[in-house]
C-alpha positions as CSV (number, residue, x, y, z in Angstrom):
1,M,11.0,10.3,25.7
2,N,7.9,9.5,23.7
3,K,7.4,6.3,21.8
4,L,4.4,5.4,19.8
5,N,3.0,2.0,18.9
6,I,0.6,2.7,16.1
7,W,-2.3,0.3,15.5
8,C,-1.6,-1.6,18.7
9,W,-4.8,-3.7,18.5
10,T,-3.7,-6.8,20.4
11,K,0.0,-5.8,20.7
12,S,0.2,-3.1,23.3
13,I,3.7,-2.3,24.5
14,D,4.6,-1.1,28.0
15,W,6.3,2.4,28.0
16,Y,4.8,3.2,24.6
17,I,1.8,5.4,23.8
18,N,-0.5,2.7,22.2
19,V,-2.6,4.1,19.3
20,D,-5.6,2.4,17.7
21,S,-8.9,3.3,16.0
22,L,-10.7,1.0,18.5
23,K,-11.3,2.0,22.1
24,L,-9.8,-1.0,23.8
25,P,-8.6,-1.1,27.5
26,W,-4.9,-0.9,26.6
27,V,-5.3,1.9,24.0
28,D,-4.0,5.2,25.1
29,V,-5.0,7.3,22.1
30,V,-7.9,6.5,19.9
31,H,-7.3,7.7,16.3
32,D,-8.0,6.5,12.8
33,L,-4.6,6.1,11.1
34,N,-6.2,7.0,7.7
35,S,-7.1,10.4,9.1
36,Y,-4.4,13.1,9.0
37,P,-2.9,14.8,10.8
38,Y,-2.3,12.5,13.8
39,P,-2.9,14.0,17.2
40,F,0.8,14.5,18.0
41,E,3.0,17.6,17.9
42,D,5.7,18.1,15.4
43,D,9.1,16.7,16.4
44,S,7.6,15.1,19.5
45,C,8.5,11.4,19.3
46,D,11.8,9.5,19.6
47,E,10.4,6.3,18.1
48,I,7.4,5.0,16.2
49,W,6.7,1.3,16.0
50,A,4.4,-0.2,13.3
51,D,3.9,-4.0,13.4
52,N,2.0,-5.1,10.3
53,V,-0.1,-2.0,9.9
54,I,1.3,0.0,6.9
55,E,-0.1,-2.5,4.4
56,H,-3.6,-1.8,5.7
57,L,-3.5,2.0,5.3
58,D,-4.9,4.0,2.3
59,D,-1.9,6.2,1.5
60,M,1.7,5.2,2.3
61,I,3.2,8.5,1.2
62,L,0.9,10.5,3.5
63,L,1.7,8.0,6.3
64,F,5.5,8.5,5.9
65,E,5.0,12.3,5.7
66,E,3.1,12.1,9.0
67,I,5.7,9.9,10.6
68,Y,8.4,12.3,9.5
69,R,6.5,15.3,11.0
70,I,6.0,13.6,14.3
71,L,9.5,12.2,14.8
72,K,12.2,14.2,16.4
73,P,15.4,14.8,14.3
74,W,17.2,11.5,14.3
75,G,14.1,9.7,15.6
76,V,13.5,6.1,14.5
77,F,10.6,4.6,12.6
78,R,10.7,0.8,13.1
79,G,8.3,-1.8,11.8
80,I,7.4,-5.0,10.1
81,V,5.6,-5.3,6.7
82,P,4.7,-8.4,4.6
83,Y,7.1,-9.2,1.8
84,F,5.4,-8.8,-1.6
85,A,6.3,-12.2,-2.9
86,H,4.8,-14.1,0.0
87,P,1.4,-15.6,-0.7
88,C,-0.1,-14.0,2.4
89,A,0.8,-10.5,1.2
90,F,-1.9,-10.8,-1.6
91,A,-4.2,-13.3,0.1
92,D,-5.3,-10.8,2.8
93,P,-8.0,-8.7,1.2
94,T,-7.4,-5.9,3.7
95,H,-3.8,-5.3,2.3
96,K,-3.6,-2.1,0.2
97,Q,0.2,-1.8,0.0
98,Y,3.0,-4.2,-1.0
99,F,6.6,-4.0,-0.1
100,S,10.0,-5.0,-1.5
101,L,13.4,-3.9,-0.3
102,G,13.3,-1.1,-2.8
103,T,10.1,0.4,-1.5
104,F,11.9,2.2,1.3
105,D,14.4,3.8,-1.2
106,Y,11.6,6.3,-2.2
107,F,11.9,8.0,1.2
108,T,15.7,8.5,1.2
109,K,17.7,11.6,0.4
110,D,19.7,10.3,-2.6
111,F,17.1,8.2,-4.4
112,E,16.5,9.3,-8.0
113,Y,12.7,9.3,-7.8
114,N,12.2,10.9,-4.4
115,F,10.2,13.8,-5.7
116,Y,6.9,12.4,-4.4
117,T,7.5,13.5,-0.9
118,N,9.7,15.6,1.4
119,A,9.8,12.9,4.0
120,R,13.5,11.8,4.2
121,F,14.9,8.9,6.1
122,E,18.1,7.0,6.3
123,I,17.7,3.3,5.9
124,T,19.3,2.0,9.1
125,Q,18.2,-1.6,8.6
126,L,16.2,-3.8,6.2
127,K,16.0,-7.4,7.1
128,L,14.2,-10.1,5.3
129,I,12.5,-12.6,7.7
130,I,12.2,-16.2,6.4
131,W,10.9,-18.2,9.4
132,W,10.7,-21.5,7.7
133,I,13.9,-21.8,5.7
134,S,17.4,-23.3,6.1
135,G,20.5,-21.5,7.1
136,L,21.8,-21.2,3.5
137,F,18.9,-19.0,2.5
138,K,19.1,-17.0,5.7
139,F,22.8,-16.4,4.9
140,V,21.9,-15.3,1.3
141,T,19.1,-12.9,2.5
142,K,21.4,-11.4,5.1
143,R,24.6,-11.0,3.0
144,K,23.0,-10.4,-0.5
145,P,19.5,-9.2,0.0
146,R,19.1,-7.6,-3.4
147,F,20.4,-10.8,-5.1
148,Y,17.9,-12.8,-3.1
149,E,15.1,-10.4,-4.2
150,L,16.0,-10.6,-7.9
151,Y,16.7,-14.3,-8.3
152,I,15.3,-16.4,-5.4
153,S,12.4,-14.6,-3.8
154,R,9.7,-15.9,-6.1
155,I,10.7,-19.5,-5.5
156,F,11.4,-19.2,-1.7
157,P,9.6,-16.0,-0.6
158,A,10.4,-14.2,2.6
159,S,7.6,-13.7,5.0
160,W,8.3,-10.1,6.2
161,I,10.6,-7.2,6.0
162,E,11.8,-5.7,9.3
163,F,12.8,-2.1,8.8
164,I,14.5,0.7,10.8
165,L,14.4,4.1,9.3
166,T,16.0,7.2,10.9
167,K,14.7,10.7,10.3
168,T,17.4,12.7,8.6
169,H,18.1,16.1,9.8
170,D,19.0,18.4,6.9
């Protein structure tokens, strides 16, 4: 079973292949994530973990296509990205991508505008993370995430989106 932790920087994970562009003691594979293809075989990984990395990369569509290529059928792509409405999403000058709940729809089978890529995932989980807010807002974001995004997110922005995507096998 192969698991990748892409852009591990200070977050290496035991039992994962830790990938980064910097040659650090805990990095197993040194590779620039903006350079394609990645040095992994097709259908070779069970899971890929990306903790606050996607927003720093040049081309999200190429990244998702590469993740799709590397994952085994029914493999899982998990990660955390900053939520677009949070001030830190735009404050960091190294961020190149911004994320809402709808961003991940573009990589699903039944989405109307999915002609940009052949990478297809099933959204297994999308979870808004609001670390500073009361139980009422946590309830709303968990039960009615689209309602939250449309009507409340600009006033009380979430910090991150945790996602789990499963590679479809068509």
